[in-house]
Each structure stands twice: as C-alpha cells, then as structure tokens.
TORKOLVO-497117 format. One line per 3 residues: their letters; for each residue z, y negated, x of C-alpha. Coordinates in nm, 2 decimals, m for minus. Example, Ala and Ser with C-alpha at 12.3 -4.5 7.8 and 13.67 -1.06 7.14 Angstrom:
# residues 2
as = 0.78/0.45/1.23; 0.71/0.11/1.37
//
This chain:
# residues 130
mkd = 6.85/m7.51/8.26; 6.70/m7.81/8.10; 6.75/m8.17/8.30
nls = 7.05/m8.42/8.25; 6.77/m8.65/8.08; 6.69/m8.42/7.78
lea = 7.00/m8.22/7.74; 7.11/m8.27/7.36; 7.48/m8.39/7.27
mhv = 7.73/m8.31/7.06; 8.00/m8.61/6.97; 8.30/m8.56/6.81
rdl = 8.38/m8.88/6.63; 8.69/m9.09/6.49; 8.99/m8.84/6.64
rlw = 9.30/m9.06/6.58; 9.61/m8.99/6.68; 9.96/m9.22/6.80
ahv = 9.98/m9.29/7.17; 10.22/m9.49/7.37; 10.01/m9.67/7.59
gvl = 9.98/m10.12/7.65; 10.14/m10.34/7.83; 10.38/m10.46/7.57
kne = 10.73/m10.33/7.57; 10.73/m10.26/7.20; 10.33/m10.04/7.26
qlf = 10.51/m9.83/7.50; 10.83/m9.79/7.26; 10.69/m9.71/6.93
gql = 10.33/m9.65/7.03; 10.05/m9.72/6.85; 9.71/m9.58/6.67
fsi = 9.42/m9.51/6.87; 9.03/m9.33/6.76; 8.89/m9.11/7.00
dfs = 8.54/m8.98/7.01; 8.38/m8.83/7.29; 8.06/m8.64/7.38
lwl = 7.95/m8.37/7.61; 7.54/m8.37/7.62; 7.50/m7.98/7.69
dfd = 7.15/m7.75/7.67; 7.18/m7.58/7.23; 6.86/m7.37/7.37
ess = 7.05/m7.06/7.39; 7.32/m7.11/7.13; 7.07/m7.21/6.87
vkd = 6.86/m6.93/6.88; 7.08/m6.67/6.93; 7.34/m6.86/6.69
dls = 7.63/m6.73/6.93; 7.93/m6.92/7.00; 7.96/m6.80/7.41
ytv = 7.58/m7.03/7.46; 7.79/m7.34/7.35; 8.14/m7.50/7.41
dys = 8.44/m7.45/7.17; 8.51/m7.84/7.09; 8.86/m7.80/6.97
igi = 8.98/m7.67/7.29; 8.93/m8.05/7.37; 9.06/m8.18/7.09
kki = 9.36/m8.00/7.11; 9.43/m8.13/7.45; 9.35/m8.48/7.40
qei = 9.64/m8.43/7.14; 9.88/m8.28/7.35; 9.80/m8.57/7.63
sfk = 9.88/m8.84/7.31; 10.18/m8.73/7.27; 10.27/m8.76/7.62
ikc = 10.17/m9.02/7.74; 10.36/m9.36/7.85; 10.10/m9.61/7.99
sti = 9.98/m9.97/8.03; 9.62/m9.94/8.05; 9.33/m9.79/7.82
ehf = 9.17/m9.80/8.10; 9.42/m9.46/8.22; 9.45/m9.30/7.95
sel = 9.04/m9.28/7.86; 9.11/m9.13/8.27; 9.33/m8.88/8.15
ild = 9.09/m8.80/7.87; 8.83/m8.75/8.06; 9.00/m8.52/8.37
qle = 9.09/m8.30/8.09; 8.74/m8.25/7.94; 8.58/m8.20/8.31
liy = 8.87/m7.96/8.40; 8.77/m7.76/8.04; 8.39/m7.84/8.02
gei = 8.34/m7.84/8.38; 8.09/m8.12/8.58; 7.85/m8.19/8.28
pmq = 7.74/m8.58/8.19; 8.04/m8.68/7.88; 8.11/m9.00/7.75
vkl = 8.50/m9.09/7.61; 8.53/m9.39/7.39; 8.86/m9.50/7.34
rkc = 8.97/m9.72/7.09; 9.31/m9.96/7.01; 9.31/m9.96/6.58
sap = 9.54/m10.25/6.57; 9.59/m10.48/6.93; 9.92/m10.73/6.89
ipg = 9.71/m11.01/6.91; 9.82/m11.28/6.66; 9.48/m11.32/6.43
fng = 9.29/m11.10/6.58; 9.18/m10.79/6.31; 8.93/m10.63/6.52
vie = 8.94/m10.33/6.78; 8.97/m10.32/7.13; 8.75/m10.01/7.26
ier = 8.66/m9.89/7.64; 8.43/m9.70/7.72; 8.38/m9.47/8.04
vrf = 8.10/m9.17/8.14; 8.08/m8.90/8.38; 7.81/m8.71/8.55
fpn = 7.54/m8.87/8.44; 7.25/m8.84/8.68; 7.25/m9.17/8.79
kls = 7.59/m9.14/8.84; 7.54/m8.76/9.04; 7.37/m8.89/9.32
d = 7.72/m9.07/9.42
//
C-alpha cells in the first residue's frame, strides 16, 4: 500500500440535499438547500489493473448515508452537520484520509447572494499522529 501522501482520490461533487440546519427558527422548521462534496484518498492500483470492484469503495453507499442524515437532521450549525457526515463516512470506509465540503446554498442574510462553506478533513498524515 502506498503512503498517505501518494494515494489517489475519489471525489463526489455537488450532492444537493435539503436539510433542517441553521440558527434561525425558519431554517430548522422549513430547511434549506445544501451542496456537499466528499473525497476519499485511496490506493487504486489493484482496482485499476484488475478491473475488480472488490479492490475499491462503493461511493453510492456514502451518498445514500449522507442523504439519510440530511433527511433526519435538525441542528444549529453546519459544523455539526459536517461532523455527522464525517462520522458516517468513517464508519463506512474506515480510517482513511477524507474531506467534506458542506455548503449552505442560500444563507438567510439580507443582501448576501454567496455561499457559506465549511471544509473538514480527517486522517491526513499531519493528523494521524494526534
């Protein structure tokens, strides 16, 4: 197996989900749109040579689990939402390097049309020694 610095990455981008996350009462009551990216750093040598799914990960399982979380969640912060996502990805794929980017697509701030994003990582080499 390669060291963690030379692994390849699988990226899932722009998973759009409705969730009840936010400080304002309306955010938790009515919910809002979120966009989620997640990345998993893996060794693709065996799966790319053997064309065998047993040597890679099934990203659809991660997508389905994140969809389940977004359906059930009611919380105040995107930080907490991102923590739940990372916890589930770790349960599914193990302690591999991973990253989650979670975006609130329409933050309820008057005059603001941008996006609020949080980026979290787990199990990168500088974090493995913790």
